[in-house]
C-alpha positions in Angstrom: 0.7 -3.2 -27.0 -1.6 -6.2 -26.4 -4.4 -3.8 -25.3 -4.1 -1.9 -28.6 -4.1 -5.2 -30.5 -0.7 -4.5 -32.1 0.5 -8.1 -31.6 -0.7 -11.4 -30.1 1.1 -12.0 -26.7 0.1 -15.7 -26.9 3.1 -16.0 -29.2 5.9 -16.2 -26.7 8.5 -15.3 -29.3 6.7 -12.1 -30.3 6.4 -11.1 -26.6 10.1 -11.7 -25.9 11.1 -9.9 -29.1 8.9 -6.9 -28.2 10.4 -6.7 -24.7 14.0 -6.7 -26.0 13.2 -4.1 -28.7 11.3 -1.8 -26.3 14.0 -2.0 -23.7 16.7 -1.2 -26.3 14.8 1.8 -27.7 13.9 3.3 -24.4 17.5 3.3 -23.2 17.9 6.9 -24.2 15.1 7.9 -21.8 16.8 6.0 -19.0 20.1 7.7 -19.7 18.5 11.2 -19.9 16.5 10.8 -16.6 19.4 9.3 -14.7 22.0 11.9 -15.8 19.6 14.8 -15.4 18.5 13.8 -11.9 22.1 13.0 -10.8 23.5 16.3 -12.1 20.7 18.3 -10.5 21.3 16.6 -7.1 25.1 16.5 -7.2 25.9 19.4 -9.4 26.4 19.4 -13.2 30.2 19.8 -12.7 30.4 16.5 -10.8 33.0 14.3 -12.4 31.1 11.1 -11.4 28.1 11.6 -13.7 29.8 9.3 -16.3 30.0 6.5 -13.7 26.3 7.1 -13.0 25.6 6.6 -16.7 27.6 3.3 -16.7 25.6 2.1 -13.8 22.4 3.0 -15.5 23.4 1.0 -18.6 24.4 -2.1 -16.6 22.3 -2.1 -13.4 19.6 -4.3 -15.0 21.3 -5.9 -18.1 24.3 -7.1 -15.9 22.3 -9.4 -13.6 20.1 -10.5 -16.5 23.1 -11.6 -18.5 24.7 -13.5 -15.6 21.4 -15.2 -14.7 20.8 -16.0 -18.4 24.2 -17.5 -18.8 23.6 -19.8 -15.8 20.2 -20.9 -16.9 21.2 -21.4 -20.6 24.1 -23.6 -19.4 21.7 -25.7 -17.3 19.4 -26.0 -20.4 22.3 -27.2 -22.5 23.4 -29.7 -19.9 19.8 -31.2 -20.0 19.6 -31.0 -23.8 16.5 -28.8 -23.4 14.9 -26.9 -26.3 14.8 -23.9 -24.1 18.5 -23.3 -24.6 19.2 -20.5 -27.0 21.8 -21.0 -29.8 25.0 -19.0 -29.7 23.9 -16.9 -32.7 20.8 -15.6 -30.9 22.9 -14.7 -27.9 25.3 -12.9 -30.1 22.5 -10.9 -31.7 21.2 -9.8 -28.3 24.7 -8.7 -27.2 25.1 -6.7 -30.4 21.8 -5.0 -29.8 22.9 -4.0 -26.4 26.3 -2.8 -27.6 25.2 -1.0 -30.7 21.7 0.3 -29.7 21.2 0.3 -25.9 24.6 1.6 -24.8 24.9 4.4 -27.4 21.3 5.6 -26.7 22.0 5.6 -23.0 25.1 7.7 -23.6 23.4 10.1 -25.9 20.5 10.5 -23.5 22.8 11.0 -20.6 24.8 13.7 -22.4 21.5 15.5 -23.2 20.3 15.2 -19.6 23.6 16.6 -18.3 23.5 19.5 -20.7 19.9 20.3 -19.7 20.8 20.1 -16.0 23.6 22.8 -16.3 22.6 25.9 -14.4 19.7 24.0 -12.8 21.3 22.6 -9.7 19.0 21.3 -7.0 17.4 24.3 -5.2 16.1 23.5 -1.8 12.6 24.9 -1.2 13.5 26.2 2.2 16.6 27.0 4.3 18.6 23.9 5.3 21.3 23.3 7.9 24.7 21.8 7.1 24.7 19.8 10.3 22.0 17.1 10.4 19.7 17.0 13.3 19.8 14.2 15.9 17.1 11.7 15.2 15.0 10.8 18.3 14.4 7.1 19.1 11.2 5.6 17.8 9.2 2.4 18.6 9.9 -0.7 16.5 6.7 -0.5 14.5 7.8 2.9 13.1 11.2 1.9 12.1 12.5 1.1 8.6 11.8 -2.6 8.3 8.2 -2.4 9.4 7.5 0.5 7.1 9.1 -1.3 4.2 6.9 -4.4 5.0 3.7 -2.3 5.0 4.7 -0.4 1.9 5.1 -3.7 0.0 2.1 -5.6 1.4 -0.5 -3.1 0.4 0.4 -2.8 -3.3 0.9 -6.5 -3.5 -2.6 -7.1 -2.2 -3.9 -5.0 -5.1 -2.4 -7.3 -7.7 -2.6 -10.6 -6.0 -5.5 -12.0 -8.0 -4.0 -10.9 -11.4 -0.7 -12.2 -10.3 -2.1 -15.7 -10.0 -3.5 -15.6 -13.6 -0.2 -14.3 -14.9 1.7 -17.1 -13.2 -0.7 -19.6 -14.6 -0.3 -18.2 -18.1 3.5 -18.0 -18.1 4.3 -21.2 -16.2 1.1 -23.2 -16.5 0.7 -22.7 -20.2 -2.8 -21.3 -19.8 -4.1 -18.6 -22.2 -4.5 -15.1 -20.7 -6.6 -12.6 -22.7 -7.8 -10.0 -20.2 -5.1 -7.5 -21.0 -7.4 -4.5 -20.3 -7.9 -5.8 -16.7 -4.2 -6.3 -16.5 -3.5 -2.7 -17.5 -6.0 -1.5 -14.9 -4.3 -3.6 -12.3 -0.9 -2.2 -13.3 -2.3 1.4 -13.0 -3.6 0.6 -9.6 -0.2 -0.8 -8.6 1.6 2.4 -9.6 -1.0 4.6 -7.9 -1.0 2.6 -4.7 2.8 2.4 -4.6 3.1 6.2 -5.0 0.5 7.0 -2.4 1.7 4.6 0.3 5.3 5.7 -0.2 4.3 9.3 0.2 2.3 8.5 3.3 5.1 6.6 4.9 7.6 9.4 4.0 5.3 11.9 5.7 5.1 9.7 8.8 8.9 9.5 8.8 9.3 13.2 8.6 6.7 13.8 11.3 9.0 12.0 13.8 11.9 14.2 12.8 13.7 11.5 10.7 15.1 13.1 7.6 16.6 10.0 6.1 13.8 9.4 3.6 15.9 9.0 0.4 16.8 5.3 0.5 13.8 4.3 2.6 11.4 5.6 -0.1 13.3 3.6 -2.7 13.1 0.4 -0.6 9.5 1.1 0.4 8.3 1.5 -3.2 10.4 -1.5 -4.4 9.5 -3.9 -1.6 6.5 -5.1 -3.6 9.0 -7.0 -5.8 10.1 -8.9 -2.6 6.5 -9.9 -2.0 6.2 -11.1 -5.6 9.3 -13.3 -5.2 7.9 -14.6 -1.9 4.7 -15.5 -3.8 6.8 -17.6 -6.2 7.5 -20.1 -3.4 3.8 -20.5 -2.6 3.0 -20.9 -6.3 5.8 -23.4 -7.0 5.1 -25.7 -4.0 1.4 -25.2 -3.7 0.0 -24.7 -7.2 2.5 -25.9 -9.9 3.5 -29.4 -10.7 7.0 -28.5 -11.6 9.9 -30.6 -10.3 13.6 -31.3 -11.0 16.6 -29.1 -11.1 15.9 -27.8 -14.6 12.4 -26.5 -14.0 13.3 -25.3 -10.5 16.2 -23.3 -11.7 14.3 -21.8 -14.6 11.3 -20.8 -12.5 13.2 -19.2 -9.6 15.9 -17.8 -11.8 13.6 -15.9 -14.2 11.2 -14.9 -11.4 14.1 -13.5 -9.5 14.8 -11.3 -12.6 11.2 -10.3 -12.9 11.0 -9.4 -9.2 14.3 -7.5 -9.5 12.8 -5.5 -12.4 9.6 -4.8 -10.4 11.8 -3.7 -7.4 13.7 -1.2 -9.6 10.6 0.1 -11.3 8.4 0.6 -8.2 11.3 1.8 -6.2 11.9 4.6 -8.7 8.2 5.5 -8.6 8.3 5.6 -4.8 11.4 7.8 -4.7 10.3 10.3 -7.4 6.8 10.5 -5.7 8.4 11.2 -2.3 10.8 13.7 -3.9 8.0 15.7 -5.4 6.0 15.5 -2.2 8.8 16.6 0.1 9.6 19.6 -2.2 5.9 20.6 -2.2 5.4 20.5 1.5 8.7 22.3 2.4 8.0 25.0 -0.2 4.9 25.9 1.7 6.9 26.5 4.9 7.2 30.2 5.8 10.7 30.9 7.2 11.1 34.0 9.3 
């Protein structure tokens, strides 16, 4: 929105309002994708698709609400102007209950209906008994792959991340939103490619357990972002005291968690498309 000059992000209130409205209005898309993918992988007649929909509606808002309650309580104890009044909190809760949740349910029902008769079709013949996974050296195991998958995308956004931190926490003006959009595009592309590459290396050593590893490999950049918070707080910022410390690490924990979910989803979907593509090309006799 800032790139298209639709609003001025220097106005913190406008930015927060835009984030809440956009999240509420895109809840239908989240419910549709979640229910459609779950029903295709588990079967459209699975009785647990409703619980999957509840998880989609609370996976991010739940931790955000708990963290916000803690930080708002701290702000009230210190008589800070950062504390939101009860009326504003009530409005946000009403938006979630009357807009976000219904849109998630409607999108989930539409996704489940579209998934009927379209169960997940394996591109080649599979065995019901999983194969034994051979031992691999330590540098080809999960933790090392997750570390490499997070380090490379993080290195692509490291410079822009410094300016973003200086703008949000150092009260400096950031206006290069075109460059920021390019950096975000690079982050998505690098995350997708590096997760696909690591998934291929994992399958090459006869390890078929790529589902959760692709999620953690893609989302591990969020862990690096939160690790950078410690460097910025102690090395670059002049913040001190319990109020500033709790606000900084609390809200950055939520931002890193959001980055983990977003990039992890990108990594998983990219790996899913890649795996289906390569196994569809296998000729079975």
